[in-house]
ROVOVEX-808924 format. One record per residue (C-alpha): residue number from 1; residue in three letters; chain; x, y, z. Coordinates in steps of 0.02 Angstrom, whole numbers, plus 32768, in hexadecimal, padded with zeros to 4 digits. Example, Ala and Ser with C-alpha at 12.3 -4.5 7.8 and 13.67 -1.06 7.14 Angstrom:
# ROVOVEX-808924
[1 "Ala" "A" [8267 7F1F 8186]]
[2 "Ser" "A" [82AC 7FCB 8165]]
# end
This chain:
# ROVOVEX-808924
[1 "Met" "A" [7DB9 85B1 7CE5]]
[2 "Val" "A" [7DD2 84F6 7CD6]]
[3 "Thr" "A" [7DF3 84C1 7C24]]
[4 "Asp" "A" [7DB4 8425 7BCC]]
[5 "Ser" "A" [7E43 8426 7B50]]
[6 "Glu" "A" [7EE0 83BE 7B54]]
[7 "Pro" "A" [7F63 8403 7BCC]]
[8 "Ala" "A" [7FE0 847A 7B7F]]
[9 "Tyr" "A" [8072 8423 7BD1]]
[10 "His" "A" [80FC 8488 7C1D]]
[11 "Asp" "A" [8156 83E1 7C25]]
[12 "Asp" "A" [8135 839C 7B76]]
[13 "Glu" "A" [81E7 835D 7B6F]]
[14 "Ile" "A" [81D2 82FA 7C11]]
[15 "Val" "A" [8134 82A4 7BD5]]
[16 "Ala" "A" [8189 827E 7B30]]
[17 "Ser" "A" [8220 8235 7B8A]]
[18 "Phe" "A" [81B3 81B7 7BE6]]
[19 "Leu" "A" [815F 8189 7B41]]
[20 "Val" "A" [820B 816B 7AF3]]
[21 "Thr" "A" [8244 8105 7B8A]]
[22 "Ala" "A" [81AE 8093 7B78]]
[23 "Ala" "A" [81B9 8089 7ABB]]
[24 "Asn" "A" [8272 805C 7ABA]]
[25 "Glu" "A" [825C 7FCD 7B34]]
[26 "Pro" "A" [8288 7F28 7ADD]]
[27 "Ala" "A" [81EA 7ED7 7AA0]]
[28 "Gly" "A" [8228 7E26 7ABE]]
[29 "Pro" "A" [8216 7D92 7A4A]]
[30 "Thr" "A" [8185 7D8B 79D2]]
[31 "Pro" "A" [8105 7D0C 7A11]]
[32 "Lys" "A" [80F3 7C70 79A7]]
[33 "Asp" "A" [805A 7C6D 7938]]
[34 "Asp" "A" [8006 7BCD 7972]]
[35 "Arg" "A" [7F53 7BFB 7947]]
[36 "Pro" "A" [7EE4 7B6D 7909]]
[37 "Ala" "A" [7ED3 7B60 784C]]
[38 "Asp" "A" [7E16 7B74 7853]]
[39 "Leu" "A" [7E1C 7C14 78BE]]
[40 "Asp" "A" [7DB8 7C77 783D]]
[41 "Ala" "A" [7D2E 7BF4 7841]]
[42 "Ile" "A" [7D29 7BFC 78FF]]
[43 "Ile" "A" [7D1A 7CBA 78FE]]
[44 "Asn" "A" [7C95 7CBA 7877]]
[45 "Gly" "A" [7C31 7C38 78D8]]
[46 "Ala" "A" [7C3A 7CA2 7974]]
[47 "Leu" "A" [7BFF 7D3C 7916]]
[48 "Thr" "A" [7B6C 7CDA 78CF]]
[49 "Val" "A" [7B37 7CAA 797F]]
[50 "Leu" "A" [7B4A 7D5E 79BC]]
[51 "Asp" "A" [7AD9 7D9B 7930]]
[52 "Arg" "A" [7A4C 7D2F 7976]]
[53 "Val" "A" [7A59 7D76 7A26]]
[54 "Glu" "A" [79DD 7DFF 7A4F]]
[55 "Pro" "A" [7A2B 7EA2 7A8D]]
[56 "Gln" "A" [7A29 7EA1 7B4B]]
[57 "Asp" "A" [7A28 7F5F 7B60]]
[58 "Leu" "A" [796C 7F60 7B4A]]
[59 "Tyr" "A" [7959 7EFE 7BEB]]
[60 "Leu" "A" [79DA 7F5B 7C53]]
[61 "Pro" "A" [7995 8008 7C7C]]
[62 "Asp" "A" [79ED 807A 7CF8]]
[63 "Leu" "A" [79DB 803F 7DAA]]
[64 "Ala" "A" [795C 808F 7E1C]]
[65 "Pro" "A" [79AE 810B 7E96]]
[66 "Asp" "A" [799A 8098 7F2E]]
[67 "Asp" "A" [79E5 8004 7ED0]]
[68 "Gln" "A" [7A75 806E 7E90]]
[69 "Glu" "A" [7A9C 80AE 7F3E]]
[70 "Arg" "A" [7AA8 7FFD 7F82]]
[71 "Val" "A" [7B18 7FC8 7EF2]]
[72 "Asp" "A" [7B88 8060 7F0D]]
[73 "Gln" "A" [7B9A 8037 7FC6]]
[74 "Phe" "A" [7BDE 7F8B 7F9E]]
[75 "Leu" "A" [7C4B 7FD2 7F13]]
[76 "Arg" "A" [7C9F 803E 7F96]]
[77 "Arg" "A" [7CAD 7FAA 800E]]
[78 "Gly" "A" [7D05 7F49 7F85]]
[79 "Arg" "A" [7DA1 7FA9 7FB6]]
[80 "Ala" "A" [7DF6 7FA1 805F]]
[81 "Glu" "A" [7DD9 803C 80CA]]
[82 "Ala" "A" [7E93 8062 80CE]]
[83 "Thr" "A" [7E96 805D 8010]]
[84 "Leu" "A" [7E00 80D2 8006]]
[85 "Gln" "A" [7E54 814C 807C]]
[86 "Ser" "A" [7EEE 814D 800E]]
[87 "Tyr" "A" [7E82 8165 7F73]]
[88 "Arg" "A" [7E2A 81FA 7FC2]]
[89 "Ser" "A" [7ED1 824B 7FE8]]
[90 "Asp" "A" [7F12 8225 7F39]]
[91 "Trp" "A" [7E74 8269 7EE7]]
[92 "Asp" "A" [7E7C 8309 7F4E]]
[93 "Leu" "A" [7F2F 8321 7F14]]
[94 "Phe" "A" [7EFB 830C 7E5E]]
[95 "Leu" "A" [7E6D 8389 7E75]]
[96 "Ala" "A" [7EE7 8407 7EBE]]
[97 "Trp" "A" [7F60 83EC 7E2E]]
[98 "Cys" "A" [7ED6 8403 7DAC]]
[99 "Thr" "A" [7E9B 84A1 7E04]]
[100 "Glu" "A" [7F48 84EE 7DFF]]
[101 "Arg" "A" [7F65 84B9 7D4A]]
[102 "Arg" "A" [7EB2 84E5 7D16]]
[103 "Tyr" "A" [7E8C 8438 7CD0]]
[104 "Arg" "A" [7DE8 83DB 7CE0]]
[105 "Pro" "A" [7DF6 834B 7D5E]]
[106 "Leu" "A" [7D54 82EF 7D36]]
[107 "Pro" "A" [7D53 82AB 7CB7]]
[108 "Ala" "A" [7E0F 82BD 7CA8]]
[109 "Thr" "A" [7E5F 829D 7C00]]
[110 "Pro" "A" [7EEF 8222 7BEC]]
[111 "Ala" "A" [7F62 82B4 7BC2]]
[112 "Thr" "A" [7F34 830E 7C63]]
[113 "Val" "A" [7F58 8274 7CCB]]
[114 "Ala" "A" [7FFB 8256 7C6D]]
[115 "Ala" "A" [8034 8307 7C97]]
[116 "Phe" "A" [8005 82EE 7D4E]]
[117 "Leu" "A" [8063 8249 7D5E]]
[118 "Thr" "A" [80FF 828A 7D07]]
[119 "Glu" "A" [8106 831D 7D7F]]
[120 "Leu" "A" [80F8 82A5 7E12]]
[121 "Ala" "A" [8184 823C 7DC9]]
[122 "Thr" "A" [81FD 82CA 7DA4]]
[123 "Ser" "A" [81E3 834F 7E28]]
[124 "Gly" "A" [814D 8320 7E92]]
[125 "Phe" "A" [80BA 8390 7EBB]]
[126 "Val" "A" [807D 83E1 7F5A]]
[127 "Pro" "A" [7FE7 8458 7F51]]
[128 "Ala" "A" [8020 850C 7F61]]
[129 "Ala" "A" [7FAC 8526 7FF5]]
[130 "Asp" "A" [8004 849A 8055]]
[131 "Gln" "A" [80B6 84D7 803B]]
[132 "Phe" "A" [80A9 856D 80AE]]
[133 "Thr" "A" [806D 858E 815F]]
[134 "Lys" "A" [7FE8 860F 8187]]
[135 "Thr" "A" [8074 868C 81A8]]
[136 "Gly" "A" [80C2 866D 80FD]]
[137 "Lys" "A" [8155 8602 8135]]
[138 "Leu" "A" [818B 8571 80C6]]
[139 "Arg" "A" [8165 84C5 810D]]
[140 "Met" "A" [8205 8464 80EA]]
[141 "Arg" "A" [81AE 83BC 80FC]]
[142 "Arg" "A" [8132 83EF 8074]]
[143 "Val" "A" [81B1 8413 7FEC]]
[144 "Pro" "A" [8185 83AD 7F4F]]
[145 "Lys" "A" [81F1 8317 7F29]]
[146 "Pro" "A" [81E6 828D 7EA5]]
[147 "Leu" "A" [8178 81FB 7ED6]]
[148 "Thr" "A" [819B 8142 7ECD]]
[149 "Arg" "A" [8155 80CF 7E4A]]
[150 "Ala" "A" [80DB 807E 7EC4]]
[151 "Thr" "A" [8094 8125 7EFD]]
[152 "Ile" "A" [807D 8162 7E4A]]
[153 "Asp" "A" [8023 80C0 7E1E]]
[154 "Arg" "A" [7FAD 80DD 7EB1]]
[155 "Arg" "A" [7F8B 8190 7E7B]]
[156 "Leu" "A" [7F57 814F 7DD0]]
[157 "Ala" "A" [7EEA 80C8 7E1F]]
[158 "Ala" "A" [7E92 814D 7E88]]
[159 "Ile" "A" [7E6A 81B5 7DED]]
[160 "Val" "A" [7E24 811C 7D93]]
[161 "Phe" "A" [7DBE 80EB 7E2D]]
[162 "Ala" "A" [7D74 819A 7E3E]]
[163 "His" "A" [7D3B 8198 7D89]]
[164 "Arg" "A" [7CEB 80ED 7D9B]]
[165 "Met" "A" [7C8F 811F 7E39]]
[166 "Ala" "A" [7C4E 81B7 7DD9]]
[167 "Lys" "A" [7C15 8143 7D4B]]
[168 "Ile" "A" [7C8D 819A 7CD4]]
[169 "Glu" "A" [7D06 8145 7C5E]]
[170 "Pro" "A" [7DB3 814D 7CAD]]
[171 "Pro" "A" [7E48 8198 7C52]]
[172 "Thr" "A" [7E96 80EC 7C40]]
[173 "Ser" "A" [7E0E 80B6 7BC6]]
[174 "Gln" "A" [7DEB 8159 7B6B]]
[175 "Pro" "A" [7E2E 8180 7ABC]]
[176 "Gly" "A" [7EE4 81AC 7AD7]]
[177 "Ala" "A" [7EF9 8130 7B65]]
[178 "Gly" "A" [7F83 80D9 7B03]]
[179 "Asp" "A" [7FF9 816C 7B1A]]
[180 "Leu" "A" [7FCC 8174 7BD3]]
[181 "Gly" "A" [7FF9 80BC 7BE1]]
[182 "Leu" "A" [80A1 80DC 7B8F]]
[183 "Val" "A" [80C3 816D 7C05]]
[184 "Val" "A" [809B 80FF 7C9C]]
[185 "Gly" "A" [810C 8077 7C55]]
[186 "Gly" "A" [8198 80F4 7C3D]]
[187 "Ile" "A" [8186 8131 7CF0]]
[188 "Arg" "A" [818B 8080 7D34]]
[189 "Arg" "A" [8228 8055 7CD2]]
[190 "Thr" "A" [827D 80F9 7CFD]]
[191 "Lys" "A" [8259 80DD 7DB6]]
[192 "Lys" "A" [8281 8024 7DBB]]
[193 "Asp" "A" [830F 8048 7E35]]
[194 "Asp" "A" [8293 8085 7EB8]]
[195 "Glu" "A" [828E 7FD6 7F02]]
[196 "Ile" "A" [8341 7FEF 7F3D]]
[197 "Asn" "A" [8301 806D 7FBB]]
[198 "Lys" "A" [828E 7FF5 8018]]
[199 "Lys" "A" [8276 8015 80D0]]
[200 "Arg" "A" [82E3 7FAD 8142]]
[201 "Ala" "A" [829D 7F14 8198]]
[202 "Ala" "A" [82A0 7F13 8256]]
[203 "Asp" "A" [82E6 7E63 826A]]
[204 "Gly" "A" [82FE 7E0A 8310]]
[205 "Asp" "A" [839C 7E66 8346]]
[206 "Ile" "A" [835D 7F11 8310]]
[207 "Leu" "A" [82B5 7EFA 8365]]
[208 "Arg" "A" [8308 7EC2 8406]]
[209 "Asp" "A" [8372 7F61 8401]]
[210 "Met" "A" [82D5 7FC8 83E3]]
[211 "Leu" "A" [827A 7F76 8475]]
[212 "Arg" "A" [830E 7F95 84E9]]
[213 "Ser" "A" [8316 804B 84B4]]
[214 "Ile" "A" [8265 806A 84F5]]
[215 "Thr" "A" [8284 8083 85AE]]
[216 "Gly" "A" [820E 80BA 8635]]
[217 "Asp" "A" [816F 807A 8684]]
[218 "Asp" "A" [80F1 80F7 8642]]
[219 "Leu" "A" [805F 80D2 85CF]]
[220 "Arg" "A" [80B8 8105 8530]]
[221 "Ala" "A" [814D 8095 8552]]
[222 "His" "A" [80DE 7FFE 8579]]
[223 "Arg" "A" [8072 801B 84DF]]
[224 "Asp" "A" [8103 8032 8469]]
[225 "Arg" "A" [815E 7F96 84A6]]
[226 "Ala" "A" [80C0 7F2F 8491]]
[227 "Leu" "A" [809E 7F7A 83E6]]
[228 "Leu" "A" [814C 7F50 83A4]]
[229 "Ala" "A" [8150 7EA0 83EB]]
[230 "Ile" "A" [80A1 7E71 83B2]]
[231 "Gly" "A" [80B7 7EC7 830A]]
[232 "Met" "A" [8153 7E64 82E1]]
[233 "Gly" "A" [8118 7DC2 8331]]
[234 "Gly" "A" [8078 7DBE 82CB]]
[235 "Ala" "A" [80C3 7E06 822B]]
[236 "Phe" "A" [8034 7E82 8234]]
[237 "Arg" "A" [800C 7F0B 81BA]]
[238 "Arg" "A" [7FF3 7FB5 820B]]
[239 "Ser" "A" [7F39 7FB0 81E5]]
[240 "Glu" "A" [7F2B 7F06 8239]]
[241 "Leu" "A" [7F89 7F3F 82D4]]
[242 "Val" "A" [7F19 7FD4 82F6]]
[243 "Ala" "A" [7E7D 7F6A 82DB]]
[244 "Ile" "A" [7EA9 7EEB 8364]]
[245 "Thr" "A" [7E2C 7EE9 83F4]]
[246 "Val" "A" [7E35 7E91 849C]]
[247 "Ala" "A" [7DA8 7E1C 8469]]
[248 "Arg" "A" [7E0E 7DDC 83D7]]
[249 "Val" "A" [7EA4 7DA8 8440]]
[250 "Thr" "A" [7EAC 7CFE 8494]]
[251 "Arg" "A" [7F36 7CC8 850C]]
[252 "Asp" "A" [7F6F 7C14 84FE]]
[253 "Ala" "A" [8002 7BAA 8536]]
[254 "Glu" "A" [8078 7BDD 84AA]]
[255 "Gly" "A" [804B 7C93 8490]]
[256 "Leu" "A" [7FBC 7CFB 844D]]
[257 "Thr" "A" [7F3E 7CD6 83C5]]
[258 "Ile" "A" [7F00 7D76 8375]]
[259 "Gln" "A" [7E6B 7D74 8300]]
[260 "Val" "A" [7E84 7DE4 8269]]
[261 "Lys" "A" [7DD5 7E10 8230]]
[262 "Ser" "A" [7E03 7E57 8185]]
[263 "Ser" "A" [7EA0 7E91 812E]]
[264 "Lys" "A" [7EEB 7EC3 8088]]
[265 "Thr" "A" [7EE2 7E10 8049]]
[266 "Asp" "A" [7E40 7DE4 80A4]]
[267 "Gln" "A" [7DCC 7E72 8077]]
[268 "Phe" "A" [7D30 7E07 808C]]
[269 "Gly" "A" [7D52 7DF2 8146]]
[270 "Glu" "A" [7D61 7D35 814D]]
[271 "Gly" "A" [7DE3 7D4B 81D5]]
[272 "Gln" "A" [7E7B 7CEA 820D]]
[273 "Gly" "A" [7ECA 7CBE 82B2]]
[274 "Val" "A" [7F7E 7CFA 82BF]]
[275 "Ala" "A" [7FEC 7CA0 833D]]
[276 "Val" "A" [8068 7D12 8394]]
[277 "Leu" "A" [80EA 7CA1 83E4]]
[278 "Asp" "A" [8121 7CCC 8495]]
[279 "Gly" "A" [81DB 7CD5 846E]]
[280 "Pro" "A" [825E 7CF8 84F5]]
[281 "Arg" "A" [82BA 7D80 8492]]
[282 "Leu" "A" [822D 7DF6 8463]]
[283 "Glu" "A" [81AF 7DBE 84E7]]
[284 "Pro" "A" [8111 7DF9 848E]]
[285 "Val" "A" [809B 7DAB 850D]]
[286 "Arg" "A" [80F0 7E00 85A1]]
[287 "His" "A" [80EE 7EA9 854B]]
[288 "Tyr" "A" [8038 7E93 8517]]
[289 "Glu" "A" [7FFB 7E65 85C5]]
[290 "Ala" "A" [8063 7EED 8618]]
[291 "Trp" "A" [8016 7F70 85A4]]
[292 "Leu" "A" [7F63 7F38 85C5]]
[293 "Glu" "A" [7F7F 7F33 8680]]
[294 "Gln" "A" [7FD5 7FDC 8686]]
[295 "Ala" "A" [7F4F 802E 861A]]
[296 "Gly" "A" [7EBD 7FD4 866C]]
[297 "Ile" "A" [7E7B 7F9D 85C3]]
[298 "Thr" "A" [7DFA 7F10 85CC]]
[299 "Ser" "A" [7D9C 7F2A 8529]]
[300 "Gly" "A" [7DA2 7F8A 8486]]
[301 "Pro" "A" [7E3E 7FB9 8422]]
[302 "Val" "A" [7EE2 7F75 8464]]
[303 "Phe" "A" [7F58 7FF7 841C]]
[304 "Arg" "A" [7F10 80A2 8445]]
[305 "Lys" "A" [7F3C 8156 842A]]
[306 "Leu" "A" [7F8B 81B5 84B8]]
[307 "Thr" "A" [7F7E 826F 84D1]]
[308 "Pro" "A" [801F 82D6 84C6]]
[309 "Gln" "A" [801E 82D3 8585]]
[310 "Gly" "A" [801A 8214 8582]]
[311 "Arg" "A" [7F64 81FC 85B5]]
[312 "Leu" "A" [7F04 8168 8570]]
[313 "Thr" "A" [7E75 8180 84F4]]
[314 "Asp" "A" [7DF2 8105 84B7]]
[315 "Lys" "A" [7E22 811D 8400]]
[316 "Pro" "A" [7E90 80A2 83A0]]
[317 "Met" "A" [7F38 80DB 8360]]
[318 "Ser" "A" [7F45 8112 82AB]]
[319 "Thr" "A" [7FB1 80B5 822E]]
[320 "Lys" "A" [801E 8151 8225]]
[321 "Gly" "A" [8033 8147 82E1]]
[322 "Val" "A" [8078 8097 82D1]]
[323 "Ala" "A" [80FB 80D3 8256]]
[324 "Leu" "A" [812D 8161 82CA]]
[325 "Val" "A" [8146 80E7 835B]]
[326 "Val" "A" [81B6 8079 82EE]]
[327 "Lys" "A" [821E 810D 82B4]]
[328 "Ala" "A" [8230 8153 8363]]
[329 "Ala" "A" [8268 80AB 83A9]]
[330 "Ala" "A" [82E4 8094 831A]]
[331 "Ala" "A" [832F 813F 833B]]
[332 "Ala" "A" [8339 811D 83F7]]
[333 "Ala" "A" [8395 807A 83D1]]
[334 "Gly" "A" [8414 80D4 8365]]
[335 "Tyr" "A" [83D1 80AA 82B8]]
[336 "Pro" "A" [83A6 812A 8230]]
[337 "Ala" "A" [82EB 814A 8249]]
[338 "Glu" "A" [82D0 8170 8190]]
[339 "Leu" "A" [82FB 80BC 8163]]
[340 "Phe" "A" [826A 8076 81C8]]
[341 "Ser" "A" [81AD 807A 81B8]]
[342 "Gly" "A" [8114 8021 81FB]]
[343 "His" "A" [8134 7F97 817C]]
[344 "Ser" "A" [81DE 7F74 81CC]]
[345 "Leu" "A" [818A 7F07 8251]]
[346 "Arg" "A" [8136 7E96 81D2]]
[347 "Ala" "A" [81D0 7E92 8164]]
[348 "Gly" "A" [823A 7E6D 81FC]]
[349 "Phe" "A" [81DB 7DCD 8225]]
[350 "Leu" "A" [81EA 7D8B 8174]]
[351 "Thr" "A" [82A1 7DBC 8165]]
[352 "Glu" "A" [82CE 7D66 8209]]
[353 "Ala" "A" [8263 7CCD 81E0]]
[354 "Gly" "A" [82BC 7CBD 8139]]
[355 "Arg" "A" [8365 7CCC 818E]]
[356 "Gln" "A" [8332 7C40 8206]]
[357 "Asn" "A" [8302 7BCD 8173]]
[358 "Ala" "A" [8249 7BD0 819D]]
[359 "Asn" "A" [81D3 7B74 8128]]
[360 "Leu" "A" [819C 7BE9 809D]]
[361 "Phe" "A" [80E8 7BAD 80A2]]
[362 "Lys" "A" [80DF 7BC4 815F]]
[363 "Met" "A" [8124 7C74 8149]]
[364 "Arg" "A" [809E 7C9C 80CA]]
[365 "Gln" "A" [8016 7C54 813A]]
[366 "His" "A" [8051 7CBF 81CB]]
[367 "Ser" "A" [8067 7D60 8167]]
[368 "Arg" "A" [7FC5 7D49 8106]]
[369 "His" "A" [8014 7D78 8060]]
[370 "Ala" "A" [7FAB 7D56 7FC5]]
[371 "Ser" "A" [8042 7D16 7F64]]
[372 "Ile" "A" [80D2 7CAA 7F9B]]
[373 "Asp" "A" [813F 7D0C 7F22]]
[374 "Met" "A" [812F 7DA3 7F94]]
[375 "Val" "A" [816E 7D3E 8027]]
[376 "Ala" "A" [81FC 7CF7 7FBF]]
[377 "Glu" "A" [823E 7DA8 7FA3]]
[378 "Tyr" "A" [8267 7DB6 805C]]
[379 "Val" "A" [82BE 7D0D 805A]]
[380 "Arg" "A" [8327 7D3C 7FC3]]
[381 "Asp" "A" [835F 7DDB 801C]]
[382 "Thr" "A" [83A8 7D72 80AA]]
[383 "Glu" "A" [83FC 7CEF 803B]]
[384 "Arg" "A" [846C 7D58 7FCD]]
[385 "Tyr" "A" [8509 7D19 8023]]
[386 "Arg" "A" [84CC 7C6D 8057]]
[387 "Asp" "A" [8527 7BE4 7FF4]]
[388 "His" "A" [8572 7C6C 7F89]]
[389 "Ala" "A" [85B8 7C31 7EE2]]
[390 "Gly" "A" [865D 7C86 7F07]]
[391 "Lys" "A" [8671 7C3E 7FB6]]
[392 "Gly" "A" [86FA 7BC3 7F85]]
[393 "Phe" "A" [8771 7C3E 7F33]]
[394 "Met" "A" [8748 7CF1 7F65]]
# end
């Protein structure tokens, strides 16, 4: 039976430790009190005006079912499809956790969510049903392990999103949300070293090694070479790569122009043309044209799934498939596969561009980042030893 009560934590001490971590964080300097002298008069005047305003609730009845359905459709479209897929997976995980712990998932209390997040932070969680095969053997790849700060943040966002879609007050704004906020803050501070374990960027030299490691003249070899070269050359996200169609690619004198219809930072689909330069080292244009010719692709998705036997399908690759290609190529080139991911192609372009002193604003324009600060992170990573302060005496 699922209980509505607060969770009887088996890990009370863990939750408390994250509360203490957040509470002991230095508060910083006290802000200067620079309020205007007549602040009370301003507030009183505002309250007087508010008293004259008629309550609006009388004129805002519940929406008719048809209207509500249309609103809900656009609410869902307000999030990128990749984000929604992640949220669905995160929400399913929370449901499984609540089922095993016998807690109510909807509405979930702040204490329930705090217990869930602390378990993810300390030991991880994999549903019991997923840890074993049908014959009862343990799946080693499904053993629970602590999650990173970013993944835990996304799990929380998925829980909040599910509550809002159900028209229920989320745990982050219920009574008791303050303690949940402190727990989340404690987790973030405890896991602040997660950033050290970022996936490695596939810069120019690494990507050239990866391309050379893919030998052969079969469909898979042609596709994977084109995928790596185009992915790095356009600083593409995995979701952008798998969405490329033949109709969105234009050949010109200096390379390829690829229209990105929508992306993480362009969720309204305004689109942008991405110029993939035809460089002599990575040769993205040659690999692209060789792949299309070998596969006989004239329309539809560019990067397609292949069967295990290597036969072409009409379905686009998955984002997970992109990551697997990157890891396989890294391993074939002699690099540790676990250090690379689908993001390594995008990170590789920015890392190499920073190393070559490319203009920061041009880098941002090409990578389609929302903030130039994000691009600057890649540049800083390449400049640790450039003009080093100890160069003259070390």
